[in-house]
LUMDO-433348 format. One record per residue: x, y, z of N, C-alpha, C, O in turn; residue in one letter; residue number from 1; chain. Coordinates in pm, 1 decimal, decimal comma, m for minus. Layout:
{rec {X; Y; Z}; {X; Y; Z}; {X; Y; Z}; {X; Y; Z}; 'A'; NUM; 'A'},
...
***
This chain:
{rec {9142,8; 8580,1; 6823,9}; {9136,0; 8724,6; 6829,4}; {9169,0; 8770,2; 6971,4}; {9123,8; 8710,9; 7069,3}; 'M'; 1; 'A'},
{rec {9246,8; 8873,9; 6980,3}; {9284,2; 8927,1; 7110,8}; {9180,2; 9027,1; 7158,1}; {9129,1; 9108,0; 7080,7}; 'L'; 2; 'A'},
{rec {9150,4; 9019,8; 7285,2}; {9052,5; 9112,1; 7342,5}; {9118,9; 9246,3; 7373,8}; {9241,4; 9253,9; 7382,4}; 'S'; 3; 'A'},
{rec {9039,7; 9351,4; 7390,7}; {9096,5; 9480,4; 7429,5}; {9173,9; 9471,4; 7561,5}; {9274,7; 9539,8; 7579,4}; 'P'; 4; 'A'},
{rec {9127,1; 9387,9; 7652,4}; {9196,4; 9369,2; 7780,7}; {9335,5; 9311,5; 7757,4}; {9432,0; 9353,5; 7821,4}; 'R'; 5; 'A'},
{rec {9345,9; 9216,3; 7666,7}; {9475,4; 9155,5; 7635,7}; {9571,7; 9259,1; 7579,6}; {9688,8; 9261,8; 7617,5}; 'T'; 6; 'A'},
{rec {9524,1; 9343,4; 7490,6}; {9608,9; 9450,3; 7436,8}; {9659,0; 9541,3; 7547,6}; {9776,4; 9578,4; 7549,7}; 'Y'; 7; 'A'},
{rec {9570,3; 9577,3; 7639,9}; {9611,0; 9665,4; 7751,2}; {9718,7; 9599,6; 7836,5}; {9814,0; 9665,7; 7877,8}; 'R'; 8; 'A'},
{rec {9704,3; 9469,4; 7863,4}; {9803,4; 9398,8; 7944,3}; {9937,5; 9388,8; 7872,2}; {10042,5; 9408,9; 7933,3}; 'L'; 9; 'A'},
{rec {9934,5; 9357,9; 7743,3}; {10058,5; 9350,9; 7666,0}; {10128,5; 9486,6; 7662,6}; {10250,2; 9495,2; 7679,3}; 'L'; 10; 'A'},
{rec {10051,0; 9591,4; 7641,2}; {10109,5; 9726,7; 7640,1}; {10166,5; 9762,3; 7776,2}; {10270,8; 9827,3; 7784,4}; 'L'; 11; 'A'},
{rec {10100,1; 9721,1; 7882,6}; {10151,1; 9747,7; 8017,8}; {10286,9; 9681,0; 8036,7}; {10378,3; 9741,3; 8092,9}; 'R'; 12; 'A'},
{rec {10300,6; 9556,4; 7989,8}; {10427,7; 9485,6; 8003,4}; {10536,8; 9552,8; 7919,7}; {10647,6; 9575,0; 7968,6}; 'H'; 13; 'A'},
{rec {10506,2; 9584,8; 7794,9}; {10607,0; 9649,1; 7710,0}; {10642,4; 9789,4; 7760,1}; {10756,3; 9833,3; 7743,7}; 'F'; 14; 'A'},
{rec {10547,8; 9859,5; 7820,1}; {10578,9; 9988,6; 7882,0}; {10675,4; 9970,8; 7998,5}; {10764,8; 10053,0; 8018,5}; 'D'; 15; 'A'},
{rec {10657,6; 9863,5; 8075,4}; {10748,3; 9836,1; 8187,0}; {10889,0; 9807,2; 8136,0}; {10986,9; 9851,8; 8195,9}; 'A'; 16; 'A'},
{rec {10900,0; 9733,2; 8026,1}; {11031,1; 9707,9; 7966,3}; {11092,1; 9837,8; 7914,4}; {11211,9; 9861,4; 7930,3}; 'L'; 17; 'A'},
{rec {11010,7; 9920,6; 7853,2}; {11056,7; 10049,8; 7802,8}; {11106,9; 10137,6; 7916,9}; {11204,7; 10210,5; 7900,2}; 'D'; 18; 'A'},
{rec {11042,0; 10131,5; 8031,2}; {11085,7; 10210,0; 8146,9}; {11226,8; 10171,9; 8191,1}; {11306,5; 10258,4; 8227,3}; 'D'; 19; 'A'},
{rec {11257,2; 10041,7; 8188,1}; {11390,7; 9995,8; 8226,7}; {11494,7; 10048,8; 8129,2}; {11599,3; 10098,7; 8170,6}; 'V'; 20; 'A'},
{rec {11466,1; 10038,2; 7999,5}; {11560,6; 10087,0; 7898,2}; {11574,9; 10239,2; 7908,4}; {11686,2; 10291,4; 7903,2}; 'V'; 21; 'A'},
{rec {11463,2; 10310,0; 7922,9}; {11467,6; 10456,4; 7930,7}; {11542,3; 10503,5; 8054,7}; {11607,5; 10608,0; 8052,4}; 'A'; 22; 'A'},
{rec {11533,0; 10427,4; 8162,3}; {11604,5; 10463,3; 8285,2}; {11754,6; 10467,5; 8260,8}; {11825,7; 10549,8; 8318,5}; 'C'; 23; 'A'},
{rec {11802,0; 10378,4; 8175,2}; {11944,7; 10376,6; 8143,7}; {11987,1; 10503,8; 8071,4}; {12102,8; 10544,8; 8080,7}; 'R'; 24; 'A'},
{rec {11896,1; 10565,4; 8000,9}; {11929,8; 10688,3; 7928,9}; {11948,1; 10806,5; 8022,6}; {12011,6; 10905,4; 7986,1}; 'L'; 25; 'A'},
{rec {11893,2; 10797,3; 8142,5}; {11900,9; 10909,2; 8236,1}; {12024,7; 10903,4; 8324,2}; {12050,7; 10997,2; 8399,6}; 'T'; 26; 'A'},
{rec {12102,6; 10794,0; 8316,1}; {12225,5; 10785,3; 8393,9}; {12328,2; 10883,4; 8340,2}; {12322,1; 10923,9; 8224,1}; 'H'; 27; 'A'},
{rec {12422,2; 10921,2; 8425,1}; {12523,5; 11018,7; 8385,0}; {12614,7; 10963,5; 8275,7}; {12662,8; 11038,7; 8190,9}; 'K'; 28; 'A'},
{rec {12638,2; 10834,4; 8277,4}; {12723,5; 10772,3; 8175,2}; {12640,4; 10745,6; 8050,7}; {12539,0; 10676,3; 8059,2}; 'R'; 29; 'A'},
{rec {12679,7; 10798,1; 7936,1}; {12600,4; 10773,4; 7814,1}; {12609,8; 10627,0; 7770,9}; {12716,1; 10565,1; 7776,9}; 'P'; 30; 'A'},
{rec {12497,2; 10574,4; 7727,9}; {12490,8; 10435,7; 7680,7}; {12491,7; 10436,4; 7528,6}; {12426,1; 10518,7; 7464,8}; 'W'; 31; 'A'},
{rec {12566,1; 10344,7; 7472,8}; {12569,4; 10327,9; 7328,3}; {12444,6; 10252,1; 7283,6}; {12386,3; 10175,5; 7360,4}; 'Q'; 32; 'A'},
{rec {12404,9; 10274,2; 7159,4}; {12285,1; 10209,8; 7105,3}; {12293,7; 10058,2; 7115,6}; {12194,1; 9992,0; 7144,9}; 'E'; 33; 'A'},
{rec {12412,5; 10002,9; 7091,7}; {12428,8; 9857,2; 7098,6}; {12402,6; 9805,4; 7239,3}; {12344,6; 9698,1; 7256,0}; 'E'; 34; 'A'},
{rec {12444,1; 9879,9; 7339,7}; {12422,9; 9838,8; 7478,1}; {12274,2; 9842,8; 7514,2}; {12224,2; 9753,9; 7583,2}; 'A'; 35; 'A'},
{rec {12204,5; 9945,6; 7467,6}; {12060,5; 9954,3; 7493,6}; {11984,6; 9844,3; 7421,4}; {11889,1; 9788,3; 7475,2}; 'L'; 36; 'A'},
{rec {12027,3; 9813,1; 7298,6}; {11965,0; 9703,2; 7224,6}; {11991,1; 9570,9; 7296,3}; {11902,1; 9486,3; 7304,8}; 'T'; 37; 'A'},
{rec {12110,9; 9552,9; 7347,2}; {12143,7; 9433,0; 7424,0}; {12059,0; 9422,1; 7549,3}; {12014,0; 9313,2; 7584,9}; 'G'; 38; 'A'},
{rec {12037,1; 9534,4; 7616,5}; {11951,8; 9534,7; 7735,7}; {11809,7; 9494,3; 7699,1}; {11748,5; 9413,1; 7768,7}; 'L'; 39; 'A'},
{rec {11756,8; 9549,8; 7591,4}; {11621,9; 9513,4; 7548,5}; {11613,5; 9364,6; 7516,4}; {11516,1; 9298,5; 7552,3}; 'L'; 40; 'A'},
{rec {11715,2; 9312,1; 7448,9}; {11717,6; 9168,0; 7418,6}; {11720,8; 9086,3; 7547,8}; {11653,8; 8983,5; 7557,6}; 'C'; 41; 'A'},
{rec {11797,7; 9130,8; 7646,4}; {11801,6; 9061,8; 7775,2}; {11664,9; 9062,7; 7842,7}; {11624,8; 8963,9; 7904,1}; 'D'; 42; 'A'},
{rec {11593,9; 9174,0; 7831,1}; {11461,4; 9183,7; 7891,9}; {11360,4; 9091,6; 7824,1}; {11262,6; 9050,2; 7886,3}; 'L'; 43; 'A'},
{rec {11383,5; 9059,7; 7698,2}; {11295,2; 8970,3; 7623,8}; {11335,5; 8823,8; 7636,6}; {11260,3; 8735,3; 7595,9}; 'L'; 44; 'A'},
{rec {11452,9; 8797,5; 7692,4}; {11504,6; 8662,1; 7705,9}; {11465,8; 8604,5; 7842,3}; {11489,3; 8666,9; 7945,8}; 'D'; 45; 'A'},
{rec {11406,7; 8485,9; 7841,4}; {11357,5; 8423,6; 7964,9}; {11468,9; 8398,4; 8065,9}; {11443,7; 8402,3; 8186,3}; 'A'; 46; 'A'},
{rec {11589,9; 8373,1; 8020,6}; {11699,2; 8339,8; 8111,6}; {11763,2; 8462,0; 8176,6}; {11824,9; 8449,2; 8282,4}; 'E'; 47; 'A'},
{rec {11750,4; 8579,0; 8117,1}; {11820,1; 8696,6; 8170,0}; {11727,0; 8807,1; 8218,9}; {11772,8; 8901,8; 8282,8}; 'T'; 48; 'A'},
{rec {11599,9; 8797,2; 8190,9}; {11509,3; 8908,4; 8224,0}; {11492,8; 8929,6; 8373,8}; {11464,9; 9041,2; 8417,4}; 'R'; 49; 'A'},
{rec {11509,7; 8824,0; 8453,3}; {11488,0; 8836,7; 8597,1}; {11595,2; 8920,7; 8665,6}; {11577,2; 8961,8; 8780,2}; 'E'; 50; 'A'},
{rec {11706,4; 8946,8; 8597,1}; {11813,5; 9025,3; 8656,1}; {11777,1; 9173,5; 8668,1}; {11835,8; 9245,0; 8749,3}; 'E'; 51; 'A'},
{rec {11683,2; 9219,0; 8590,1}; {11641,4; 9359,5; 8592,2}; {11511,9; 9374,6; 8670,2}; {11430,5; 9282,4; 8676,5}; 'E'; 52; 'A'},
{rec {11494,1; 9489,7; 8728,5}; {11371,5; 9516,9; 8802,9}; {11267,2; 9575,9; 8708,0}; {11273,3; 9693,3; 8671,6}; 'K'; 53; 'A'},
{rec {11172,5; 9492,4; 8669,3}; {11065,0; 9532,4; 8579,0}; {10939,0; 9548,1; 8663,0}; {10905,3; 9459,3; 8741,3}; 'V'; 54; 'A'},
{rec {10869,5; 9659,9; 8647,4}; {10753,3; 9687,8; 8732,1}; {10633,8; 9597,7; 8703,0}; {10551,0; 9575,9; 8791,4}; 'S'; 55; 'A'},
{rec {10622,9; 9545,3; 8582,8}; {10514,8; 9452,5; 8546,6}; {10579,8; 9337,3; 8470,9}; {10599,6; 9344,2; 8349,6}; 'Y'; 56; 'A'},
{rec {10612,3; 9231,7; 8544,4}; {10692,0; 9122,1; 8491,3}; {10612,8; 9031,9; 8398,0}; {10490,2; 9039,4; 8389,7}; 'T'; 57; 'A'},
{rec {10686,2; 8947,0; 8328,3}; {10623,1; 8850,5; 8238,7}; {10535,2; 8753,6; 8317,0}; {10427,5; 8716,6; 8270,1}; 'L'; 58; 'A'},
{rec {10579,5; 8711,9; 8435,7}; {10496,9; 8620,6; 8515,3}; {10366,4; 8687,3; 8557,8}; {10262,5; 8621,3; 8562,9}; 'S'; 59; 'A'},
{rec {10369,9; 8816,5; 8588,3}; {10246,3; 8889,2; 8619,7}; {10156,6; 8896,7; 8497,2}; {10035,0; 8880,6; 8507,5}; 'Q'; 60; 'A'},
{rec {10216,2; 8921,0; 8382,0}; {10140,1; 8926,7; 8257,6}; {10071,5; 8793,5; 8231,0}; {9952,4; 8789,8; 8200,2}; 'L'; 61; 'A'},
{rec {10146,3; 8684,4; 8242,7}; {10089,3; 8551,8; 8218,0}; {9976,6; 8522,4; 8316,1}; {9873,1; 8467,5; 8278,4}; 'V'; 62; 'A'},
{rec {9997,0; 8559,0; 8441,1}; {9892,0; 8538,3; 8541,7}; {9766,2; 8617,6; 8506,9}; {9655,0; 8565,3; 8513,6}; 'E'; 63; 'A'},
{rec {9784,7; 8743,4; 8469,9}; {9669,8; 8827,4; 8434,7}; {9600,9; 8778,3; 8307,3}; {9478,5; 8784,8; 8296,1}; 'D'; 64; 'A'},
{rec {9679,6; 8729,5; 8211,8}; {9620,3; 8677,4; 8089,3}; {9542,9; 8548,2; 8114,4}; {9451,9; 8514,1; 8038,9}; 'L'; 65; 'A'},
{rec {9579,2; 8477,0; 8220,5}; {9510,2; 8353,6; 8255,3}; {9371,1; 8375,8; 8312,1}; {9288,6; 8284,5; 8314,1}; 'G'; 66; 'A'},
{rec {9345,8; 8496,7; 8357,7}; {9212,7; 8528,8; 8409,5}; {9116,2; 8546,8; 8293,6}; {9155,8; 8589,2; 8185,0}; 'E'; 67; 'A'},
{rec {8993,4; 8515,6; 8316,1}; {8893,7; 8519,5; 8210,8}; {8854,6; 8662,3; 8172,8}; {8857,1; 8752,8; 8256,2}; 'T'; 68; 'A'},
{rec {8819,0; 8680,7; 8047,3}; {8765,8; 8807,7; 7997,3}; {8614,1; 8809,7; 7998,8}; {8551,4; 8912,4; 7973,0}; 'D'; 69; 'A'},
{rec {8556,8; 8695,6; 8029,3}; {8413,1; 8683,9; 8021,5}; {8343,3; 8771,3; 8125,7}; {8390,0; 8785,4; 8238,7}; 'E'; 70; 'A'},
{rec {8233,0; 8828,3; 8085,8}; {8152,3; 8911,8; 8175,4}; {8033,6; 8827,5; 8220,9}; {7961,8; 8770,5; 8138,8}; 'V'; 71; 'A'},
{rec {8014,2; 8820,2; 8350,3}; {7903,6; 8743,8; 8405,4}; {7780,5; 8833,3; 8409,1}; {7778,8; 8933,1; 8481,1}; 'N'; 72; 'A'},
{rec {7678,7; 8799,3; 8333,3}; {7556,9; 8882,9; 8320,6}; {7438,7; 8817,1; 8391,2}; {7329,0; 8810,5; 8335,8}; 'C'; 73; 'A'},
{rec {7460,3; 8769,3; 8511,5}; {7349,7; 8705,4; 8584,6}; {7262,0; 8808,7; 8651,5}; {7164,2; 8773,4; 8717,3}; 'E'; 74; 'A'},
***
C-alpha cells in the first residue's frame, strides 16, 4: 500500500514533467500533438529524460522515496 507521502512525491514528479510539456505550449512556434507526446515519452524514458530540465527529477524522487515514512513516537 502506498502512503499519502508517496502519492504526494509521485504527483510532484509528474507535475514537474507536466511543467516541461506545458512550457512547450507557450513557445511562439506551435507544437503538434505528436511532438508533445514524443516529448512526454522522452521524459519517461531513462535514457533521454536527462536532456530536459525537470524541476523534480526521477533521481530526487527515488531518493525521497528511500526515506522512511515512519513516525518516531519516543
